[in-house]
One Martini backbone bead per residue (centre of mass of N, CA, C, O) as a GRO file, in nm:
protein
  229
    1MET     BB    1  -1.532   1.464   1.403
    2ASN     BB    2  -1.454   1.733   1.205
    3GLY     BB    3  -1.445   1.768   0.889
    4LEU     BB    4  -1.197   1.719   0.679
    5PHE     BB    5  -0.993   1.505   0.582
    6GLN     BB    6  -0.650   1.419   0.481
    7THR     BB    7  -0.661   1.097   0.521
    8LYS     BB    8  -0.724   0.809   0.303
    9VAL     BB    9  -0.846   0.470   0.309
   10CYS     BB   10  -0.955   0.257   0.065
   11GLY     BB   11  -1.096  -0.057   0.070
   12ILE     BB   12  -1.201  -0.185   0.331
   13THR     BB   13  -1.229  -0.558   0.443
   14SER     BB   14  -1.140  -0.523   0.758
   15VAL     BB   15  -1.076  -0.478   1.092
   16ALA     BB   16  -0.768  -0.500   1.069
   17ASP     BB   17  -0.730  -0.276   0.850
   18ALA     BB   18  -0.857  -0.052   1.008
   19GLN     BB   19  -0.658  -0.065   1.252
   20LEU     BB   20  -0.410   0.015   1.085
   21CYS     BB   21  -0.509   0.299   1.033
   22VAL     BB   22  -0.536   0.395   1.322
   23ASN     BB   23  -0.233   0.334   1.398
   24ALA     BB   24  -0.130   0.543   1.162
   25GLY     BB   25  -0.331   0.812   1.156
   26ILE     BB   26  -0.568   0.792   0.997
   27ASP     BB   27  -0.874   0.971   0.926
   28ALA     BB   28  -0.990   0.760   0.698
   29ILE     BB   29  -1.238   0.533   0.568
   30GLY     BB   30  -1.333   0.312   0.295
   31LEU     BB   31  -1.650   0.172   0.190
   32ASN     BB   32  -1.734  -0.066  -0.052
   33PHE     BB   33  -2.038  -0.114  -0.283
   34TYR     BB   34  -1.900  -0.207  -0.560
   35SER     BB   35  -1.930  -0.519  -0.677
   36PRO     BB   36  -1.686  -0.535  -0.901
   37SER     BB   37  -1.508  -0.492  -0.672
   38PRO     BB   38  -1.247  -0.627  -0.473
   39ARG     BB   39  -1.360  -0.413  -0.227
   40SER     BB   40  -1.619  -0.529  -0.179
   41ILE     BB   41  -1.892  -0.512   0.064
   42SER     BB   42  -2.101  -0.568   0.305
   43PRO     BB   43  -2.311  -0.423   0.531
   44GLU     BB   44  -2.235  -0.614   0.765
   45LEU     BB   45  -1.924  -0.575   0.751
   46ALA     BB   46  -1.931  -0.266   0.764
   47ASN     BB   47  -2.052  -0.250   1.046
   48GLU     BB   48  -1.827  -0.400   1.193
   49ILE     BB   49  -1.608  -0.198   1.122
   50ALA     BB   50  -1.732   0.061   1.228
   51GLU     BB   51  -1.771  -0.031   1.525
   52ALA     BB   52  -1.456  -0.079   1.587
   53VAL     BB   53  -1.369   0.253   1.480
   54ARG     BB   54  -1.561   0.509   1.507
   55ASP     BB   55  -1.399   0.680   1.744
   56GLU     BB   56  -1.107   0.687   1.551
   57ILE     BB   57  -1.264   0.728   1.269
   58GLN     BB   58  -1.368   0.795   0.957
   59ILE     BB   59  -1.672   0.720   0.764
   60VAL     BB   60  -1.688   0.595   0.417
   61GLY     BB   61  -1.924   0.572   0.159
   62LEU     BB   62  -1.907   0.385  -0.142
   63PHE     BB   63  -2.076   0.483  -0.453
   64VAL     BB   64  -2.222   0.330  -0.769
   65ASN     BB   65  -2.511   0.388  -0.898
   66HIS     BB   66  -2.709   0.411  -0.680
   67THR     BB   67  -2.979   0.420  -0.513
   68LYS     BB   68  -3.134   0.596  -0.271
   69GLU     BB   69  -3.243   0.348  -0.117
   70ALA     BB   70  -2.969   0.198  -0.090
   71ILE     BB   71  -2.814   0.411   0.062
   72GLU     BB   72  -3.009   0.440   0.300
   73GLU     BB   73  -3.001   0.148   0.398
   74ILE     BB   74  -2.697   0.132   0.454
   75HIS     BB   75  -2.676   0.370   0.642
   76ASP     BB   76  -2.867   0.261   0.865
   77LYS     BB   77  -2.646   0.033   0.936
   78VAL     BB   78  -2.366   0.214   0.958
   79GLN     BB   79  -2.306   0.516   0.972
   80PHE     BB   80  -2.194   0.780   0.813
   81ASP     BB   81  -1.996   1.067   0.756
   82PHE     BB   82  -1.966   0.985   0.442
   83LEU     BB   83  -2.045   1.032   0.103
   84GLN     BB   84  -1.926   0.862  -0.192
   85LEU     BB   85  -1.962   0.957  -0.527
   86HIS     BB   86  -1.843   0.748  -0.820
   87GLY     BB   87  -2.027   0.806  -1.059
   88ASP     BB   88  -2.319   0.938  -1.260
   89GLU     BB   89  -2.418   1.148  -1.076
   90ASP     BB   90  -2.630   1.402  -1.056
   91PRO     BB   91  -2.728   1.698  -0.907
   92PHE     BB   92  -3.026   1.599  -0.863
   93PHE     BB   93  -2.956   1.350  -0.701
   94LEU     BB   94  -2.822   1.494  -0.474
   95LYS     BB   95  -3.078   1.649  -0.390
   96GLN     BB   96  -3.248   1.399  -0.322
   97LEU     BB   97  -3.057   1.285  -0.109
   98ARG     BB   98  -3.056   1.541   0.080
   99ALA     BB   99  -3.385   1.510   0.134
  100LEU     BB  100  -3.321   1.293   0.320
  101GLU     BB  101  -3.344   1.270   0.650
  102SER     BB  102  -3.124   1.040   0.716
  103LEU     BB  103  -2.896   1.235   0.540
  104ALA     BB  104  -2.869   1.534   0.642
  105ASN     BB  105  -2.572   1.483   0.815
  106VAL     BB  106  -2.432   1.388   0.556
  107ARG     BB  107  -2.150   1.410   0.382
  108LEU     BB  108  -2.049   1.514   0.054
  109ILE     BB  109  -1.883   1.333  -0.215
  110LYS     BB  110  -1.755   1.403  -0.539
  111ALA     BB  111  -1.653   1.213  -0.800
  112PHE     BB  112  -1.391   1.237  -1.055
  113ARG     BB  113  -1.302   1.142  -1.376
  114CYS     BB  114  -1.007   1.220  -1.539
  115LYS     BB  115  -0.920   1.222  -1.872
  116ASP     BB  116  -0.762   1.495  -1.832
  117SER     BB  117  -0.597   1.807  -1.753
  118ASP     BB  118  -0.886   1.930  -1.792
  119PRO     BB  119  -1.126   2.063  -1.551
  120SER     BB  120  -1.375   2.215  -1.695
  121PHE     BB  121  -1.606   1.997  -1.658
  122LEU     BB  122  -1.682   2.101  -1.365
  123VAL     BB  123  -1.835   2.365  -1.389
  124ASP     BB  124  -2.135   2.280  -1.453
  125TYR     BB  125  -2.174   2.095  -1.213
  126LEU     BB  126  -2.116   2.301  -0.980
  127ALA     BB  127  -2.329   2.507  -1.075
  128ALA     BB  128  -2.568   2.317  -1.032
  129CYS     BB  129  -2.527   2.279  -0.729
  130THR     BB  130  -2.574   2.571  -0.660
  131THR     BB  131  -2.854   2.610  -0.787
  132LEU     BB  132  -2.962   2.348  -0.596
  133ASN     BB  133  -2.841   2.363  -0.312
  134VAL     BB  134  -2.576   2.184  -0.303
  135THR     BB  135  -2.379   2.039  -0.060
  136LEU     BB  136  -2.024   2.008  -0.056
  137GLN     BB  137  -1.741   1.901   0.097
  138ALA     BB  138  -1.626   1.767  -0.172
  139ILE     BB  139  -1.386   1.680  -0.417
  140LEU     BB  140  -1.291   1.406  -0.625
  141LEU     BB  141  -0.981   1.315  -0.788
  142ASP     BB  142  -0.956   1.090  -1.059
  143ALA     BB  143  -0.872   0.844  -1.266
  144TYR     BB  144  -0.919   0.740  -1.591
  145GLN     BB  145  -1.096   0.427  -1.664
  146PRO     BB  146  -1.239   0.214  -1.853
  147GLY     BB  147  -1.493   0.067  -1.648
  148ALA     BB  148  -1.380   0.234  -1.405
  149TYR     BB  149  -1.430   0.329  -1.024
  150GLY     BB  150  -1.151   0.314  -0.923
  151GLY     BB  151  -0.853   0.162  -0.800
  152THR     BB  152  -0.629   0.150  -1.048
  153GLY     BB  153  -0.350   0.336  -1.014
  154HIS     BB  154  -0.393   0.574  -1.178
  155ARG     BB  155  -0.247   0.887  -1.282
  156LEU     BB  156  -0.235   1.207  -1.248
  157ASP     BB  157  -0.209   1.554  -1.325
  158TRP     BB  158  -0.090   1.749  -1.078
  159ASN     BB  159  -0.031   2.033  -1.227
  160ALA     BB  160  -0.364   2.066  -1.298
  161LEU     BB  161  -0.475   2.044  -0.961
  162ASN     BB  162  -0.509   2.305  -0.826
  163PRO     BB  163  -0.744   2.425  -0.588
  164GLN     BB  164  -0.722   2.738  -0.691
  165ASN     BB  165  -0.873   2.664  -0.924
  166THR     BB  166  -1.173   2.781  -1.059
  167HIS     BB  167  -1.305   2.506  -1.138
  168PHE     BB  168  -1.351   2.427  -0.812
  169GLY     BB  169  -1.528   2.656  -0.659
  170GLY     BB  170  -1.399   2.627  -0.354
  171PHE     BB  171  -1.359   2.341  -0.319
  172ASP     BB  172  -1.260   2.079  -0.182
  173VAL     BB  173  -0.972   1.860  -0.234
  174VAL     BB  174  -0.941   1.520  -0.342
  175LEU     BB  175  -0.660   1.313  -0.396
  176ALA     BB  176  -0.633   1.075  -0.650
  177GLY     BB  177  -0.457   0.845  -0.817
  178GLY     BB  178  -0.170   0.673  -0.772
  179ILE     BB  179  -0.120   0.685  -0.466
  180THR     BB  180   0.170   0.663  -0.265
  181PRO     BB  181   0.423   0.651  -0.033
  182VAL     BB  182   0.632   0.765  -0.251
  183ASN     BB  183   0.433   1.009  -0.392
  184VAL     BB  184   0.268   1.187  -0.181
  185GLU     BB  185   0.454   1.436  -0.149
  186GLU     BB  186   0.443   1.526  -0.444
  187ALA     BB  187   0.148   1.556  -0.474
  188ILE     BB  188   0.103   1.771  -0.251
  189SER     BB  189   0.314   1.981  -0.352
  190THR     BB  190   0.182   2.017  -0.639
  191ALA     BB  191  -0.148   2.023  -0.591
  192GLN     BB  192  -0.258   2.111  -0.306
  193PRO     BB  193  -0.448   1.956  -0.134
  194ASN     BB  194  -0.671   1.870   0.127
  195ALA     BB  195  -0.655   1.562   0.027
  196VAL     BB  196  -0.587   1.207   0.047
  197ASP     BB  197  -0.621   0.894  -0.162
  198THR     BB  198  -0.603   0.536  -0.102
  199ALA     BB  199  -0.558   0.192  -0.208
  200SER     BB  200  -0.348   0.022  -0.390
  201GLY     BB  201  -0.094   0.174  -0.258
  202VAL     BB  202  -0.152  -0.016   0.035
  203GLU     BB  203  -0.114  -0.308  -0.107
  204SER     BB  204  -0.060  -0.664  -0.138
  205SER     BB  205  -0.366  -0.694  -0.240
  206PRO     BB  206  -0.670  -0.689  -0.342
  207GLY     BB  207  -0.805  -0.575  -0.029
  208ARG     BB  208  -0.505  -0.587   0.108
  209LYS     BB  209  -0.337  -0.454   0.357
  210ASP     BB  210  -0.040  -0.266   0.453
  211GLY     BB  211   0.095  -0.149   0.735
  212GLN     BB  212   0.361  -0.010   0.629
  213LEU     BB  213   0.235   0.149   0.400
  214ILE     BB  214   0.040   0.311   0.576
  215GLN     BB  215   0.246   0.447   0.755
  216THR     BB  216   0.411   0.589   0.529
  217PHE     BB  217   0.180   0.745   0.408
  218SER     BB  218   0.104   0.905   0.662
  219SER     BB  219   0.384   1.042   0.725
  220ASN     BB  220   0.430   1.176   0.448
  221ALA     BB  221   0.167   1.338   0.433
  222LEU     BB  222   0.208   1.506   0.690
  223LYS     BB  223   0.466   1.647   0.602
  224ALA     BB  224   0.346   1.783   0.348
  225PHE     BB  225   0.118   1.947   0.486
  226GLU     BB  226   0.309   2.111   0.674
  227ARG     BB  227   0.457   2.259   0.440
  228ILE     BB  228   0.187   2.394   0.308
  229GLY     BB  229  -0.014   2.470   0.565
   0.00000   0.00000   0.00000
């Protein structure tokens, strides 16, 4: 499986929930290692989940302000297709991470928590990545909530986030933040992202996914992506 996914369900905490995503035709699952999150799991459980579905879905490791050594150690156990950095990691950290031989073939996604509808804060960061020759597979745009690093269910201003906006520097855009099976079609039609990401939007309780919600999210997203071509 090559290239960026279109649909991702983040915060998978069991093999059963990962299989629900596979059955629904979801392209990627996110495994969360941010310990304060109710969706955080151990590397051992992450490896069990990844091994169960690896050939059927892409595996994303979500990290928040982890050290390079911690990321490398967990990747060695789990073997991710993507690393999603959801904290305050600067472009130089990304360059150092990319220099690690064991991570050379893992694709990077940098998440940004948007405080308002003006995405211009991205310009300097992405320019620095270009200067440092750091290749990003995509950027992920999430809603800002003080003290939280994703999974809040808060919604972005989709009208301000069209990926054709020059602020995004030509990078693929993954849209997150308050996306549910009910509003995913509107989100895709309005913002026209390359991919969408949900966590709380398909849960029956924090960290527990609902199979029907995942199926509806997947089918509605697919219809919307087909419409925008």
